[in-house]
C-alpha positions as CSV (number, residue, x, y, z in Angstrom):
1,M,-25.7,5.6,-10.7
2,I,-23.3,7.4,-8.2
3,E,-24.8,5.1,-5.1
4,K,-24.1,2.3,-7.7
5,V,-20.1,3.4,-6.7
6,R,-18.5,0.8,-4.2
7,L,-16.0,2.0,-2.2
8,S,-13.3,-0.9,-1.2
9,L,-11.1,-0.4,1.4
10,W,-8.0,-0.7,-1.3
11,D,-9.7,2.4,-2.9
12,V,-9.3,4.4,-0.1
13,F,-6.1,3.0,1.5
14,S,-4.0,2.8,-1.5
15,F,-5.7,5.2,-3.7
16,F,-7.4,8.4,-1.8
17,L,-5.5,8.4,1.3
18,S,-1.9,7.8,-0.7
19,G,-3.1,10.8,-3.1
20,F,-4.2,13.0,-0.6
21,L,-1.0,12.2,1.6
22,A,1.2,13.0,-2.2
23,I,-1.1,16.2,-2.7
24,A,0.5,17.6,1.1
25,V,4.2,16.5,0.5
26,S,4.2,18.3,-2.8
27,F,2.6,21.4,-1.3
28,I,5.3,21.3,2.6
29,L,8.1,20.7,-0.7
30,S,6.7,23.5,-2.4
31,T,6.2,26.0,0.5
32,V,9.8,25.4,1.7
33,Y,11.8,25.2,-1.5
34,R,9.4,27.5,-3.8
35,P,7.0,29.3,-1.9
36,G,6.0,31.5,-4.7
37,L,4.5,28.8,-6.5
38,T,2.6,27.8,-3.4
39,Q,1.1,30.9,-2.5
40,A,0.1,31.2,-7.0
41,L,-1.9,27.6,-6.1
42,V,-3.1,28.6,-2.5
43,D,-4.7,31.9,-4.5
44,D,-6.4,30.1,-7.7
45,I,-8.0,27.6,-4.8
46,E,-9.6,30.4,-2.7
47,R,-11.1,31.8,-6.2
48,A,-12.6,28.3,-6.5
49,P,-16.2,28.3,-5.9
50,S,-16.3,26.0,-3.0
51,A,-18.3,23.6,-4.0
52,L,-16.2,22.8,-6.6
53,V,-13.3,22.4,-4.2
54,I,-15.1,20.4,-2.4
55,A,-16.4,17.9,-5.0
56,A,-12.9,18.0,-6.8
57,A,-10.6,17.4,-3.8
58,P,-11.7,13.7,-3.3
59,I,-11.4,12.9,-7.5
60,V,-8.2,14.6,-7.8
61,C,-6.9,12.4,-4.5
62,T,-8.2,9.2,-5.8
63,L,-7.0,9.8,-9.5
64,L,-3.6,10.7,-8.4
65,G,-3.2,7.8,-5.9
66,L,-3.8,6.1,-9.0
67,L,-1.5,7.2,-10.8
68,I,0.6,6.5,-7.8
69,E,-0.1,3.2,-6.9
70,P,1.7,1.3,-9.9
71,F,4.9,3.2,-9.4
72,A,5.0,2.7,-5.7
73,N,4.5,-1.0,-6.7
74,Y,7.4,-0.9,-9.1
75,F,9.9,0.8,-7.0
76,D,9.0,-1.1,-4.3
77,R,9.6,-4.5,-5.8
78,F,13.2,-3.6,-8.2
79,V,14.5,-0.5,-5.8
80,L,13.6,-0.8,-2.2
81,N,13.4,-4.4,-1.8
82,W,17.3,-4.3,-3.6
83,I,18.4,-0.7,-0.8
84,M,16.4,-2.1,2.2
85,W,16.4,-6.0,1.5
86,W,17.0,-6.2,5.7
87,T,13.3,-5.0,5.5
88,S,11.8,-8.0,3.4
89,R,12.7,-10.6,6.2
90,P,9.0,-11.7,7.1
91,K,8.0,-12.5,10.8
92,E,8.7,-15.8,11.8
93,K,5.6,-17.0,13.4
94,Y,3.7,-16.0,10.8
95,K,5.7,-17.9,8.4
96,E,5.6,-20.8,10.6
97,E,2.0,-20.3,10.5
98,E,1.6,-20.4,6.8
99,E,3.5,-23.4,5.5
100,V,1.6,-25.9,8.5
101,L,-2.2,-24.0,6.3
102,K,-0.6,-25.1,2.8
103,N,0.5,-28.2,3.6
104,C,-2.8,-29.3,5.4
105,I,-4.5,-27.5,2.6
106,L,-2.0,-29.4,0.0
107,Q,-2.5,-33.2,1.5
108,N,-6.1,-32.5,2.5
109,Q,-8.8,-30.0,1.2
110,L,-7.7,-29.5,-2.8
111,G,-9.7,-32.9,-4.2
112,P,-8.9,-33.7,-7.5
113,L,-6.3,-30.6,-7.9
114,A,-3.9,-32.5,-4.6
115,G,-0.5,-32.9,-6.2
116,S,-1.5,-30.1,-9.2
117,L,-1.2,-26.7,-7.1
118,A,2.4,-26.3,-6.1
119,N,0.9,-22.7,-3.9
120,P,-2.6,-23.0,-3.1
121,Y,-2.6,-19.1,-2.1
122,G,-4.3,-18.1,-4.9
123,F,-6.9,-20.5,-5.5
124,C,-7.8,-19.9,-1.7
125,K,-7.9,-16.3,-1.9
126,D,-10.2,-16.8,-4.9
127,Y,-12.3,-18.9,-3.0
128,V,-12.5,-17.0,-0.1
129,E,-13.3,-13.8,-2.2
130,A,-16.1,-15.2,-4.2
131,K,-17.8,-16.4,-1.0
132,Q,-17.2,-13.1,0.6
133,L,-15.8,-15.3,4.0
134,G,-15.8,-13.1,7.2
135,T,-11.9,-12.4,6.5
136,N,-9.3,-9.7,7.7
137,F,-7.6,-10.3,4.3
138,M,-8.8,-6.8,2.9
139,V,-7.9,-4.9,5.7
140,F,-4.3,-6.0,6.2
141,L,-4.1,-6.3,1.7
142,S,-4.8,-2.1,2.2
143,R,-2.8,-1.5,4.5
144,Y,0.2,-3.2,3.2
145,G,-0.7,-1.2,0.1
146,F,-1.3,2.2,2.0
147,Y,1.9,1.6,3.7
148,R,4.3,0.7,0.6
149,N,3.1,4.0,-1.1
150,C,3.8,6.1,2.2
151,A,7.8,4.3,2.0
152,F,7.8,5.5,-1.9
153,L,6.7,8.8,-1.6
154,S,8.8,9.3,1.5
155,F,11.6,7.8,-0.6
156,A,10.9,10.3,-3.3
157,G,10.2,13.0,-1.3
158,G,14.0,12.8,0.1
159,I,15.1,12.7,-3.5
160,A,13.6,15.8,-4.3
161,C,14.8,17.5,-1.4
162,F,18.8,17.0,-1.7
163,C,18.0,17.9,-5.5
164,L,15.9,21.2,-4.6
165,S,18.2,22.3,-1.8
166,S,21.0,24.8,-2.5
167,D,22.9,23.1,0.8
168,R,24.2,19.6,-0.4
169,E,25.2,18.8,3.6
170,A,21.4,19.7,4.6
171,G,20.0,17.8,1.2
172,T,22.0,14.7,2.0
173,L,20.6,14.8,5.9
174,E,17.1,15.2,4.4
175,L,17.8,12.7,1.8
176,A,18.7,10.4,4.9
177,I,16.1,10.9,7.0
178,S,13.8,10.4,4.1
179,Y,15.6,6.7,4.0
180,A,15.0,6.1,7.3
181,I,11.5,6.8,7.3
182,S,10.8,5.2,4.1
183,A,12.5,1.9,5.6
184,L,10.0,2.1,8.6
185,F,7.1,2.5,6.2
186,K,8.3,-0.5,4.3
187,R,8.7,-2.9,7.7
188,R,4.9,-2.2,8.1
189,A,4.2,-2.8,4.9
190,E,6.0,-6.0,5.2
191,D,4.3,-7.1,8.6
192,F,0.9,-6.5,7.1
193,Y,1.8,-8.6,4.0
194,S,3.2,-11.6,5.7
195,L,-0.8,-11.6,8.0
196,L,-2.2,-12.0,4.2
197,A,-1.3,-15.7,3.5
198,P,-2.2,-17.4,7.0
199,T,-5.7,-15.0,7.1
200,V,-6.6,-16.7,3.4
201,Y,-5.6,-20.2,4.5
202,R,-7.4,-19.7,7.8
203,A,-11.0,-18.6,6.4
204,F,-10.6,-21.3,3.5
205,L,-10.1,-23.8,6.2
206,I,-12.5,-22.7,9.1
207,D,-15.3,-22.6,5.9
208,K,-14.1,-26.1,4.6
209,L,-14.3,-27.8,7.8
210,N,-17.6,-26.4,8.7
211,H,-18.9,-28.4,5.5
212,T,-17.7,-31.6,6.9
């Protein structure tokens, strides 16, 4: 049964690595602000069988990533997009290419669906995935998800520092630093997001043109 489990890049980046990063951030915060709790946790891990720790660690990281992903998604959509609006602007060179490819598909490649779809992205993505066409789509998507989660964890870590710090000035500085780091991660996520549609459209058109 184990050999039938298939992991995608999305599983690795958006779930496992995000969960691992969340544990690392929590460990650092606990070490700085609650060292007694950290030491107790380390002692419990040391007493546990090594085989159990090694087997459980990736499962725990992945499950934690699964819990983080929806929160990061909604936080990005309703909070970060508002307070970091300047990071969400698509790169013009990708946006221009996207429009050219989209118009070509709408005008020439949809057959009986021509005029019925205002945005062919979903249709083209399903087509590319169903035919398993060689594309960087999943690479870009997984990295987008990972950096989006990093932006959420960075900002959440800054809020935790602000709440746990006994020094208001230090806490405010840590919150500002976390905002800057979160903005960098979000900008990187948006870079990969802007590549998704052009990548899907190119793969769709190349396949269609090869069969004409």
